[in-house]
Every structure is written in C-alpha cells, then in structure tokens.
C-alpha positions in Angstrom: 0.0 0.0 0.0 2.9 2.3 0.7 4.0 2.1 -2.9 0.6 2.4 -4.5 0.5 5.9 -5.9 -3.1 5.6 -7.1 -4.4 4.7 -3.7 -6.3 1.7 -5.1 -4.9 -0.8 -2.6 -6.6 -0.8 0.8 -7.5 -3.2 3.6 -10.7 -3.7 5.5 -11.0 -4.6 9.2 -13.8 -7.1 9.9 -15.6 -7.1 13.2 -15.2 -8.7 15.6 -11.5 -8.4 14.9 -9.9 -11.8 15.3 -6.8 -11.4 17.5 -4.3 -13.9 18.8 -1.0 -13.7 20.7 1.4 -14.5 17.8 4.9 -14.1 19.2 6.0 -15.9 22.3 9.7 -14.9 22.7 11.6 -16.6 25.4 15.1 -16.9 26.8 16.6 -20.4 26.9 17.3 -21.5 30.5 20.8 -22.7 29.5 21.7 -19.6 27.4 25.2 -18.4 27.9 24.0 -14.9 28.7 20.3 -15.1 29.8 20.4 -11.6 31.3 21.2 -10.1 27.9 18.2 -12.0 26.5 15.9 -10.6 29.2 17.2 -7.1 28.6 16.4 -7.6 24.9 12.8 -8.7 25.6 12.4 -5.8 28.0 13.5 -3.4 25.3 11.1 -4.9 22.8 8.3 -4.4 25.2 9.2 -0.8 25.9 7.5 2.2 24.2 10.7 2.9 22.3 11.0 -0.8 21.2 7.4 -0.9 20.1 7.9 2.3 18.1 10.8 0.7 16.2 8.7 -2.4 15.6 5.9 -0.2 14.2 8.4 1.7 12.0 10.0 -1.4 10.4 7.2 -4.0 10.7 4.0 -2.0 10.2 1.0 -3.3 12.2 3.3 -5.6 14.2 3.6 -3.8 17.5 1.3 -4.9 20.3 -2.3 -3.7 20.2 -1.9 -3.1 23.9 0.8 -0.4 23.2 -0.8 3.1 23.4 -0.2 4.9 20.2 0.9 1.9 18.1 -0.5 1.6 14.6 -2.5 -1.5 15.6 -3.9 0.1 18.7 -5.1 3.1 16.6 -6.5 0.8 13.9 -8.5 -1.3 16.5 -9.6 1.6 18.7 -13.4 1.3 19.3 -13.7 -1.9 17.3 -15.2 -5.1 18.7 -12.4 -7.6 19.4 -12.3 -11.4 19.5 -9.2 -12.4 21.4 -7.9 -15.9 21.9 -6.1 -15.6 25.2 -3.7 -18.0 26.9 -6.5 -19.8 28.7 -8.1 -20.8 25.4 -5.1 -21.5 23.2 -5.8 -25.3 23.4 -9.2 -24.7 21.8 -7.9 -22.8 18.8 -7.6 -25.8 16.5 -11.1 -26.9 17.3 -12.5 -23.5 16.7 -10.6 -23.2 13.3 -12.1 -26.5 12.2 -15.6 -25.2 13.1 -15.0 -22.0 11.2 -13.9 -23.8 8.1 -16.9 -26.1 8.3 -19.3 -23.2 8.8 -18.0 -21.3 5.8 -18.2 -24.4 3.7 -14.6 -24.3 2.5 -13.5 -27.3 0.5 -11.5 -30.0 2.3 -8.4 -31.7 0.9 -9.1 -35.3 0.0 -6.6 -38.1 0.5 
C-alpha cells in the first residue's frame, strides 16, 4: 500500500476483529547470557521498542501499546481475542469456522 500511488490498494478490518497472541519470545534457560536476552525482551516491550517495531514492521507492534499503529486501527472496534487460557481450543475453533464457511477440504 505504501508504494501504491493511485491509492487503489486498501484493507478492511472485519468485526469482531480476530486477534491472537502471535509471538512468544523466550530466553533459553541454558543460554550463555540469559540476562542479555531478558534485557532484549524488556527493550522490545518498551514504548521505544514498540515504536521501532511499528516503523520497520508495520502493524506488528502490540495492540496493547498506546499509540501503536495497531492500537489506533483497532480503537473502538469489537475484538475477538484468543487468550492464553483458550489456546488449546484454537484448532477446534478453526475447524468449526472452516466447516461453517463451507470451505473445501483436501481429500486423500
């Protein structure tokens, strides 16, 4: 969209907006410098880190970060969030969605 001079490319946000926690960064327990890893994760979660993510990976900063592009895009919209307590149900829900929409299934 950034390169589309005519402005013909656009996206639409459906509601409720389906959201999920996509990145689960971690520090390996046996890492040679685990504190460096923790500092990196802390920086990524900071306002400055989120601003850098927004700049170089548009719409990738957290929707929980005030002022992020995603937070602005979703403000006032109805959200459907798969939280940590329901992660194990995600596959079942996806199968039900595919079935409800009548998408074709791969045959063996």
